[in-house]
N, C-alpha and C positions, 0 to 999 in steps of 0.2 A: 703860742704858736702863731706864725704869721697867717694872714688871711689869703684866700685864693687870689683876690684882686691885687694883692701886693706882689705876688711872685709868679703868677701864671701868664704866659704869652701863648695864646691858642691860635692854631692855624687850621685851615680847612684840609689841606692836602700836604703830604710829606715834602714834596718838592719845594713848596713855599717855605716850610720850616728850614730845610737844608740850605736854601739860598740865603735866608735872613741870618741864620746862625753862623754860617760860614763868613759872611761879611762882618758880622759883629766880632767874631773871634779874630779875624784877620786885623781888624782895626785895633783891638785890644793889644795884640802882639806888636803891631807897628808902633803904637804909642809908647810901649815900654822899651822897645829897641831904641827909639829916639832919645829917651831919658836915661836908660841904663846901659845901652850897648848890646844887650841880648835879651831874649825873652824865653820863657819856658811854657810848655803846653803839656798837660797831663791828661791821659785818655784812658777809658775803659774799653773792654772788648765786646763781644757779642755780635749779633747780626744787625741790630738797629743802627749803630753809628756808621756803618760802612758807606752808604750813599752820601751822608753828610761829609765824611772825610774825603771822599772822592771829589766832592764839590769844593771843599776847602783847599785841596791840592792845586786848584786852578787859580787861587787868589794870588795876585802879584804883590809880594812883599819881600823883604830881605831875609829869605828863608835860611841863608847861611848863618844867620845870627839867632836862629830858633833852635832850642833844645827840646826834644820830644821824649816824654817818659810815660810810664804806665801807672795808673792809680791802683791797679791790681793785676796779678798774673797767675795763671795756672802753672804749677811746677812741672812743666813738660817741655820737651825739646821744641824749639821754634819751628821745626819742620812739620809738627803735628797741626792738623787743621783747627784744633781747639785752642791753639796758642794765640793770645792777644797780640803778642809781638808780630806773629806772621800776618794777622789781619791788618794791623796798623801799617806795617811796611808795604803791604800790597795796596791798601786803599789810600794812604796819605803820602807816603814817601815816594812820590812820582811827580811827573809834570813839574810845575814850579817848585813844589815842596821837596823835590828830590835832594836838594842841597841841605836840608835840615839834618841836624845831628840826633841820632837816636841813642838814648841811655837805657840799656837793656837791664832787665831784672834777672832773668834765668842765668844760672851759672852751671856750665857743663861739668858733670862729674861730682857735684856737691849736692847735699841735701838742703832743703829750704831753711831749716832751722840753723844749720851751720853757716849758711850764706847771708842770713838776715842782717847781721851786724854790718858787714861790708856793703851790702846794698843800701842800708840806711845812711851810711857815711857818704856814699856816692850821690845819693839823692840830695842830701844836705849840701854837698859841695857844688854840684853841677846844676841843680834844679830849683832849690828852695831859696827864697819864698817863690811859690809858683805864680806865674802871670795869669794863666788860665787853666782851670780844671773843668773838663766836660765829663760828667758821670751819666750813668743810666740808672734804672730802677727796675727791680724784678716784681713780679706779681705778688711776691711775699713781702714786699717792702724793703728788700735789701738794696744796698748800693755799694759800689766797689765790690769787695768780697766780704762785706760785713753782714753776716746772715743772722736772722732772728734766733734768739735763745741760745746762741753759741756760748760755750763756757768762757771764751775770751772776750765776749762782746763788751762787757762792762769796762774792761781795761782799754779796749780799742776805742770806745766812745767817750773816754774821759777827756774833756776839752782842755784840761790842764796837764795831760799826760806828757811824758818826755819821749815816748817811743815814736819814731817816724813810721815804722811799719811793723806788722806782726805776721806770724805764720798761723794758719788755721786750716783745718780740714772740715768743710761743710758737711752737715748731716743730711742735707737735701740735694747736694750736687756733687759731681765727681771731682777728683783731683785735690791734692793739697794746694793751698793758695798762699801767696803773699799779698797783703793789702795795706795801703796807707791807712793810718789811724785818723780819727776825727781831728785831733790836734794838728796833724800835718796838713790835712785838707784845709783847715782854717787859716793857713798861711797864704792861701790864694787871694790874689787881688780881684779876680773875677771867677765866679763859679756858676756853671750852667748844668742843669739836669735835662737830658734829652730823652723824651718818651713819645710813643706813638700809639694811637688807637683808643677807642672808648674804654677798653678794659683797663689799660694803664691809667687813664684819666680817673676812672673810678677808684683805683687804688690810691692815687695821689690825694683825692678828696677824702678818702678814709684816713689817710695819714695826717692830713691837716686837721681832722676832727678829733684827734686823740693825742695823748702824750706818752704812751707806753713805748719807750724806745726799744725795749727788749722784743716787743711784738713786731715793731716796724722800725728798723734802724734808720731809715731815711728821715725819720722825725728828728733825730739828733742834729742833722744838717739843716733841715728846714726851720727848726725852732731856735737856732743860735742867735742870740742878741748881737747886734753890731756886726753882722756878717751878711753881706748881700748875696743871695742866691736866687737865680731865676730859673723857672721851669719852662722849657720850650716843648709844646705838645701839639701834635696834629690830631684832628678828629678821626682821620682815616689812617690806615696802616699802609 
């Protein structure tokens, strides 16, 4: 497992984190656009990333050449307030970032399991390898929708696995989900974990101190050799 000093960037206040991370992600995207012609940005949902995404939307870059996707999604209509798609559209796809293309996961009228194959194909075709992935982390050590002790977790965390995404129903959270697997996440050129507050910082330190990935799935990402992941954390919420 990597040490805290290797991966952690600590900020006093959230606005300092949002400003720094937004500029870093914008630079990553711009650099890849220059060399590849387009870039991809993969995001998770929840309440924590919204202010960061709002700040990112103000960055000036060639957003028309950016493709935005989701690291995980609840299998619910995007009009639902719990939808990651709804949050990302409202927080990021505005201002300068309104020109970015969004690659959605949810398929109206289909079940998650039935749609998973076509979703994986579209992610591979339009988004992979990912330029930037920005993830969160729950107090239970989950990231994306990879929850502790889930029956599919070993499959999802196989770094050599072939699956791009899996369907799962968390035991500790509502809604069926589709989530990227670890092997898909490892295609990212840049990977950031965005957390805020002392409680999340304590969870991160617990994750770094152990190696049981079933207990804390975030460990699978933090501990991967030859994969650079950075954690941006503010002391305050």
